[in-house]
C-alpha positions as CSV (number, residue, x, y, z in Angstrom):
1,X,0.0,0.0,0.0
2,X,1.4,3.4,-1.0
3,X,2.3,5.8,1.7
4,X,-0.1,8.7,2.0
5,X,1.6,12.0,1.2
6,X,0.9,15.6,2.1
7,X,0.0,16.2,-1.6
8,X,-2.8,13.6,-1.2
9,X,-4.1,15.5,1.8
10,X,-4.0,18.8,0.0
11,X,-6.0,17.2,-2.9
12,X,-8.5,15.7,-0.6
13,X,-9.1,19.0,1.2
14,X,-9.1,21.0,-2.0
15,X,-6.3,23.3,-0.9
16,X,-2.8,24.1,-2.1
17,X,0.2,22.0,-0.9
18,X,1.6,25.1,0.9
19,X,-1.7,25.6,2.8
20,X,-1.8,21.9,3.7
21,X,1.7,22.1,5.0
22,X,1.0,25.1,7.2
23,X,-2.2,23.5,8.6
24,X,-0.6,20.2,9.4
25,X,3.0,21.2,10.4
26,X,2.3,24.7,11.8
27,X,4.2,27.9,10.8
28,X,5.8,30.7,12.7
29,X,5.1,33.2,9.9
30,X,1.8,32.4,8.2
31,X,-1.2,31.1,10.2
32,X,-4.0,29.1,8.5
33,X,-7.5,30.1,9.3
34,X,-9.4,27.8,11.8
35,X,-12.0,26.6,9.3
36,X,-9.4,25.7,6.7
37,X,-7.2,24.0,9.2
38,X,-10.1,21.8,10.4
39,X,-10.8,20.8,6.8
40,X,-7.2,19.9,6.2
41,X,-6.8,18.0,9.4
42,X,-10.0,16.1,8.7
43,X,-8.7,15.1,5.3
44,X,-5.4,14.0,6.9
45,X,-7.3,11.8,9.5
46,X,-9.5,10.3,6.8
47,X,-6.5,9.3,4.7
48,X,-4.4,8.1,7.6
49,X,-1.7,10.7,7.0
50,X,1.3,10.6,9.4
51,X,3.2,14.0,9.5
52,X,6.9,14.0,9.0
53,X,8.7,15.2,12.2
54,X,11.5,16.9,10.2
55,X,9.0,18.7,8.0
56,X,7.2,20.0,11.1
57,X,10.5,21.2,12.6
58,X,11.3,23.1,9.4
59,X,7.9,24.7,9.3
60,X,7.8,25.7,12.9
61,X,11.5,26.6,13.2
62,X,11.8,24.2,16.2
63,X,11.2,20.5,17.0
64,X,8.9,19.2,19.7
65,X,11.8,18.2,21.8
66,X,13.0,19.9,25.0
67,X,16.7,19.8,26.0
68,X,17.5,19.1,29.7
69,X,21.1,19.6,30.9
70,X,22.2,18.3,34.3
71,X,25.6,17.9,35.9
72,X,25.3,14.2,36.8
73,X,22.3,12.0,36.0
74,X,23.5,9.4,38.6
75,X,22.9,12.0,41.3
76,X,19.4,11.5,42.8
77,X,18.9,15.2,43.0
78,X,19.1,15.6,39.2
79,X,17.3,12.3,38.6
80,X,14.3,13.7,40.6
81,X,14.3,17.0,38.7
82,X,14.5,15.1,35.5
83,X,11.4,13.0,36.5
84,X,9.5,16.2,37.0
85,X,10.6,17.7,33.7
86,X,9.6,14.6,31.7
87,X,6.2,14.4,33.5
88,X,5.4,18.0,32.6
89,X,6.8,17.6,29.0
90,X,4.8,14.4,28.4
91,X,1.6,16.3,29.3
92,X,2.4,18.6,26.4
93,X,3.4,15.9,24.0
94,X,7.0,17.0,24.1
95,X,10.0,14.6,24.2
96,X,12.9,15.3,26.5
97,X,16.5,15.0,25.4
98,X,18.9,14.6,28.4
99,X,22.6,15.7,28.5
100,X,25.1,15.9,31.3
101,X,28.0,18.2,31.8
102,X,29.9,15.9,34.2
103,X,30.8,19.1,36.1
104,X,33.3,20.0,33.3
105,X,33.7,23.8,32.9
106,X,32.5,25.0,29.5
107,X,30.5,21.8,28.8
108,X,27.2,23.6,29.3
109,X,28.0,26.0,26.5
110,X,28.9,23.2,24.1
111,X,25.6,21.4,24.9
112,X,23.6,24.6,24.5
113,X,25.1,25.1,21.0
114,X,24.4,21.5,20.1
115,X,20.8,21.7,21.2
116,X,20.4,24.9,19.3
117,X,21.6,23.2,16.1
118,X,19.1,20.4,16.8
119,X,16.3,23.0,16.9
120,X,15.1,22.2,20.4
121,X,11.9,24.0,21.4
122,X,13.4,24.8,24.8
123,X,16.4,24.2,27.0
124,X,16.5,23.7,30.8
125,X,19.7,24.0,32.6
126,X,19.7,22.3,36.0
127,X,22.4,22.8,38.6
128,X,24.7,25.4,40.1
129,X,27.0,27.9,38.5
130,X,30.7,27.7,39.3
131,X,31.3,31.3,40.2
132,X,33.3,32.1,37.0
133,X,32.2,35.5,35.6
134,X,33.8,34.9,32.2
135,X,32.1,31.5,32.0
136,X,28.7,33.0,33.0
137,X,29.0,35.7,30.3
138,X,29.8,33.1,27.6
139,X,26.9,31.0,28.7
140,X,24.5,34.0,28.6
141,X,25.7,34.8,25.1
142,X,25.1,31.3,23.9
143,X,21.6,31.3,25.5
144,X,20.7,34.7,24.1
145,X,21.8,33.6,20.6
146,X,19.5,30.6,21.0
147,X,16.6,32.7,22.2
148,X,17.0,35.1,19.3
149,X,16.5,32.1,16.9
150,X,13.2,31.2,18.6
151,X,14.2,28.9,21.4
152,X,13.1,29.2,25.0
153,X,15.3,28.8,28.1
154,X,14.9,28.3,31.9
155,X,17.3,27.5,34.7
156,X,16.6,25.6,37.9
157,X,18.6,25.8,41.1
158,X,20.7,28.9,40.3
159,X,20.0,32.2,38.6
160,X,21.8,33.8,35.7
161,X,21.2,37.5,34.9
162,X,18.5,38.0,32.2
163,X,17.5,34.3,32.1
164,X,14.2,33.0,33.5
165,X,15.0,30.9,36.5
166,X,13.5,28.8,39.3
167,X,15.9,29.5,42.1
168,X,16.3,28.0,45.5
169,X,16.8,29.9,48.8
170,X,19.8,27.9,49.8
171,X,21.1,30.3,52.4
172,X,17.6,30.6,54.0
173,X,17.2,26.9,54.3
174,X,20.7,26.5,55.8
175,X,19.9,29.2,58.4
176,X,16.8,27.5,59.5
177,X,18.5,24.1,59.7
178,X,21.4,25.4,61.8
179,X,19.0,27.2,64.1
180,X,17.0,24.0,64.7
181,X,20.2,22.1,65.6
182,X,21.2,24.7,68.1
183,X,17.8,24.4,69.7
184,X,18.3,20.6,69.9
185,X,21.5,21.2,71.9
186,X,24.3,21.0,69.4
187,X,27.3,23.2,70.1
188,X,30.3,21.9,68.1
189,X,29.7,22.2,64.4
190,X,31.6,21.2,61.3
191,X,30.7,21.6,57.6
192,X,31.3,19.2,54.7
193,X,31.2,21.8,52.1
194,X,31.3,21.3,48.3
195,X,33.9,23.0,46.1
196,X,34.9,26.5,46.9
197,X,33.6,27.9,43.6
198,X,30.3,25.9,43.7
199,X,27.6,28.5,44.3
200,X,25.0,26.3,45.8
201,X,27.5,24.9,48.4
202,X,28.8,28.5,49.0
203,X,25.3,29.8,49.8
204,X,24.5,26.9,52.1
205,X,27.8,27.1,53.9
206,X,27.5,30.9,54.3
207,X,23.9,30.4,55.7
208,X,25.1,27.9,58.3
209,X,28.0,30.0,59.4
210,X,26.0,33.2,59.6
211,X,23.3,31.7,61.8
212,X,25.8,30.0,64.1
213,X,27.9,33.2,64.4
214,X,24.7,35.0,65.3
215,X,24.1,32.5,68.1
216,X,27.7,32.9,69.3
217,X,28.8,29.5,67.9
218,X,31.1,30.5,65.0
219,X,32.5,27.7,62.9
220,X,36.3,28.1,62.4
221,X,37.8,27.7,59.0
222,X,39.5,24.5,59.9
223,X,36.1,22.9,60.5
224,X,34.9,23.7,57.0
225,X,36.3,21.2,54.5
226,X,35.8,21.6,50.7
227,X,35.5,18.5,48.6
228,X,33.6,17.4,45.5
229,X,29.7,17.3,46.0
230,X,29.6,13.5,45.9
231,X,29.4,10.6,48.3
232,X,33.2,10.2,48.0
233,X,33.6,13.9,48.7
234,X,31.5,13.6,51.8
235,X,33.5,10.5,53.0
236,X,36.8,12.4,52.5
237,X,35.5,15.4,54.4
238,X,34.5,13.3,57.3
239,X,37.9,11.7,57.4
240,X,39.5,15.2,57.7
241,X,37.0,16.5,60.2
242,X,37.1,13.5,62.5
243,X,40.9,13.8,62.7
244,X,40.6,17.2,64.3
245,X,41.7,17.5,68.0
246,X,38.1,18.1,69.1
247,X,35.5,16.0,67.5
248,X,32.4,17.9,66.3
249,X,28.9,17.1,67.7
250,X,27.5,17.3,64.1
251,X,28.7,17.4,60.6
252,X,26.5,19.5,58.3
253,X,26.9,18.4,54.6
254,X,26.1,20.7,51.7
255,X,24.0,18.0,50.0
256,X,22.3,14.7,51.0
257,X,24.6,12.8,48.7
258,X,27.6,14.2,50.6
259,X,25.9,13.5,53.9
260,X,25.6,9.8,52.9
261,X,29.3,9.8,52.3
262,X,29.8,11.5,55.7
263,X,27.9,8.6,57.3
264,X,30.3,6.1,55.7
265,X,33.2,8.2,56.9
266,X,32.0,8.0,60.4
267,X,31.8,4.3,60.2
268,X,35.3,4.2,58.7
269,X,36.5,5.9,61.8
270,X,34.9,3.3,64.0
271,X,32.4,5.7,65.4
272,X,28.6,5.7,65.5
273,X,26.2,8.0,63.8
274,X,24.3,9.7,65.5
275,X,25.6,8.4,68.9
276,X,29.1,9.9,68.4
277,X,28.5,12.3,65.6
278,X,25.3,13.6,64.1
279,X,24.8,14.3,60.4
280,X,22.6,16.6,58.3
281,X,22.2,17.0,54.5
282,X,20.2,19.3,52.2
283,X,17.7,18.5,49.3
284,X,15.8,15.5,50.7
285,X,16.6,13.1,47.8
286,X,14.5,10.0,47.8
287,X,17.0,7.8,49.7
288,X,17.5,10.4,52.5
289,X,14.8,8.8,54.6
290,X,15.9,5.2,53.8
291,X,19.5,5.3,55.0
292,X,20.5,4.4,58.5
293,X,20.1,6.7,60.4
294,X,17.5,8.5,58.3
295,X,18.9,12.0,57.4
296,X,17.9,15.3,58.8
297,X,17.8,17.6,55.9
298,X,16.2,20.6,54.1
299,X,13.4,19.3,51.9
300,X,13.1,20.6,48.4
301,X,10.1,19.6,46.3
302,X,12.3,18.2,43.6
303,X,9.7,16.6,41.4
304,X,7.5,19.7,41.5
305,X,10.5,21.9,40.8
306,X,11.1,19.9,37.6
307,X,7.5,20.5,36.6
308,X,7.6,24.2,37.4
309,X,10.8,24.8,35.5
310,X,9.3,23.0,32.4
311,X,6.3,25.4,32.5
312,X,8.7,28.3,32.9
313,X,10.7,27.2,29.9
314,X,7.7,26.7,27.7
315,X,5.7,29.7,28.9
316,X,8.3,32.2,30.0
317,X,6.2,35.4,29.8
318,X,5.1,35.3,33.4
319,X,8.7,36.0,34.6
320,X,10.7,34.1,37.2
321,X,8.8,32.8,40.2
322,X,9.9,33.4,43.8
323,X,12.8,31.2,45.0
324,X,11.9,27.8,46.5
325,X,11.8,27.8,50.3
326,X,13.1,24.5,51.7
327,X,11.5,22.9,54.7
328,X,13.6,21.5,57.6
329,X,12.9,17.9,58.2
330,X,14.3,16.4,61.5
331,X,15.1,12.7,61.4
332,X,17.1,10.1,63.4
333,X,20.5,11.4,62.3
334,X,20.2,14.4,64.7
335,X,18.7,13.3,68.0
336,X,18.4,16.0,70.8
337,X,21.7,16.7,72.6
338,X,21.0,17.6,76.2
């Protein structure tokens, strides 16, 4: 049986091939009237015509695919965000193309340029910036060039000047968590921070230190250890912190993933968590409540954040929403110290 073509549809509907193409594939320049479009689509349905995805992309200027860029898909934080993005995109009939930067500087820009060439309808960048002004400027330029060609962009997690973003109040969540620990009786604090130039870790670390200083419990520099924001990084930070002359009451990690590594590091040292050393994280990734002991953390609505940033990317006219406010969740990893 011969494949039904767009010419067949045009003939059946009694319109020109150009009109049939605009009605079926869409067009950014010339819009077909509603009555004519209904007639063409009815003819296409009657003949069993299947539109060509490449033809639609050419007509619209963009495909029906959305690019999602994360640092590490193996990280449960990004996996949860991705689940929310795909759920929201599915509801709109949009496919999601996933890329990861592997935390390599400049990789985001390369991926944005690639997704631009692939005519993605939108791009979502998930994750932190690395505090490099030149890198930020280059990324803004790449995103602006993409937007001028009809693409849409949104960020989640961190802001970038002039780009729609769903930001997180990292410092505020850290302040609230540190305050709750002081109220529980903790007095000797240490921080397993991420890399020095990692903005999310910086904001969380600064929030912790500011609140503890306000309560006359300042954290000295030697009790703030910077490592990669991974389980291994958390384990390495714990090894350093537990080797200090005075053992901390609690190690506050910049992320849940790092906190899980801290728990392993405490066991490596022959100590008990939380009996000897308490632990906190940040994000509330799905496994945070399943590890032993269950992690005290700052809960972010990761799945919902993925959905919200997708709506922001596809309908950016409403502007950036207010930053997400995390909720402190106390669990077994931080029992009261009295």
